[in-house]
C-alpha positions as CSV (number, residue, x, y, z in Angstrom):
1,M,-0.1,-0.1,0.0
2,T,1.5,3.2,-1.2
3,P,1.0,6.7,0.4
4,E,-0.9,7.9,-2.6
5,F,-3.2,5.0,-2.2
6,N,-3.8,5.6,1.5
7,R,-4.4,9.3,0.9
8,D,-7.0,8.3,-1.8
9,C,-8.9,6.2,0.8
10,F,-8.8,8.8,3.4
11,A,-10.2,11.2,0.7
12,L,-13.0,8.8,-0.3
13,I,-13.8,8.2,3.4
14,A,-13.8,12.0,3.8
15,N,-15.9,12.4,1.2
16,R,-18.5,9.8,2.3
17,M,-18.7,11.0,5.3
18,R,-19.5,14.4,4.2
19,S,-22.3,13.2,2.0
20,V,-24.0,11.3,5.1
21,T,-23.6,14.0,7.4
22,V,-27.0,13.2,9.0
23,F,-26.3,9.8,9.4
24,T,-22.9,10.5,11.2
25,Y,-24.8,13.0,13.4
26,W,-27.3,10.4,14.6
27,I,-24.5,7.8,15.1
28,G,-22.7,10.2,17.2
29,I,-25.8,11.2,19.7
30,A,-26.3,7.2,19.6
31,V,-22.8,7.0,20.9
32,V,-23.0,9.7,23.5
33,I,-26.3,8.3,24.9
34,A,-24.7,5.0,25.0
35,A,-21.7,6.4,27.0
36,A,-23.9,8.0,29.4
37,L,-26.0,5.2,30.0
38,G,-23.1,3.1,30.6
39,V,-21.6,5.3,32.9
40,L,-24.8,5.6,34.9
41,I,-25.0,1.9,34.8
42,M,-21.5,1.3,36.0
43,L,-21.5,4.1,38.7
44,A,-24.7,3.4,40.2
45,I,-23.7,-0.2,40.7
46,L,-20.1,0.7,41.9
47,V,-20.4,4.0,43.8
48,N,-23.7,5.7,44.4
49,P,-26.7,7.2,42.7
50,L,-25.7,10.6,43.4
51,T,-22.4,10.3,41.6
52,S,-23.9,8.5,38.6
53,T,-26.5,10.9,38.1
54,L,-24.0,13.5,38.1
55,A,-21.8,11.7,35.5
56,G,-24.7,11.3,33.5
57,V,-25.8,14.9,33.4
58,I,-22.2,15.8,32.5
59,V,-22.0,13.4,29.5
60,I,-25.7,14.5,28.5
61,A,-24.7,18.2,28.3
62,L,-21.6,17.5,26.6
63,G,-23.3,15.9,24.0
64,V,-26.2,18.8,23.7
65,T,-23.6,21.3,23.4
66,M,-21.7,19.6,20.6
67,T,-24.9,18.9,18.6
68,G,-25.6,22.3,18.6
69,A,-29.0,22.2,20.4
70,R,-28.3,26.0,21.3
71,R,-28.6,28.7,18.9
72,G,-25.5,29.6,17.1
73,P,-23.2,27.7,14.9
74,R,-23.4,24.2,15.0
75,L,-20.2,22.1,15.6
76,P,-19.6,19.0,12.6
77,P,-21.2,16.2,13.3
78,E,-17.8,14.1,12.6
79,L,-16.5,16.1,15.9
80,L,-19.5,14.8,17.8
81,F,-18.6,11.3,16.9
82,Y,-14.9,11.1,17.4
83,A,-15.5,12.9,20.8
84,A,-17.7,10.5,21.7
85,L,-15.5,7.9,20.8
86,A,-12.8,9.0,22.8
87,L,-15.1,9.6,25.7
88,V,-15.8,5.7,26.0
89,P,-12.4,4.5,27.2
90,L,-12.5,7.4,29.8
91,F,-15.5,6.1,31.1
92,I,-14.3,2.3,31.4
93,A,-10.9,3.7,33.1
94,L,-13.2,5.9,35.5
95,A,-15.3,2.7,36.5
96,L,-11.8,0.5,36.6
97,I,-10.5,3.1,39.0
98,V,-13.8,3.2,41.1
99,A,-14.0,-0.8,41.1
100,V,-10.0,-0.9,42.4
101,T,-10.5,1.7,44.9
């Protein structure tokens, strides 16, 4: 695989993502909701309901802010998608830290 081939593949993927922005937008929202529910369940089991509720509110507020539910310029849906994916390992690490301590 040459660098030109890799660049062409990335360009093709980027063009496809631009053409289905609504689809990636809803995928991003689904990932944020799944992460919020996951952290709520993990922390409700491991710690207490108050901590899990606070974590869920933070995640949902982040998702609402990133999707542009407020008035003003909206962030691209791809940013929401990748940010939500980046949050998943954070919640897994948080749950492991809570479980160990």
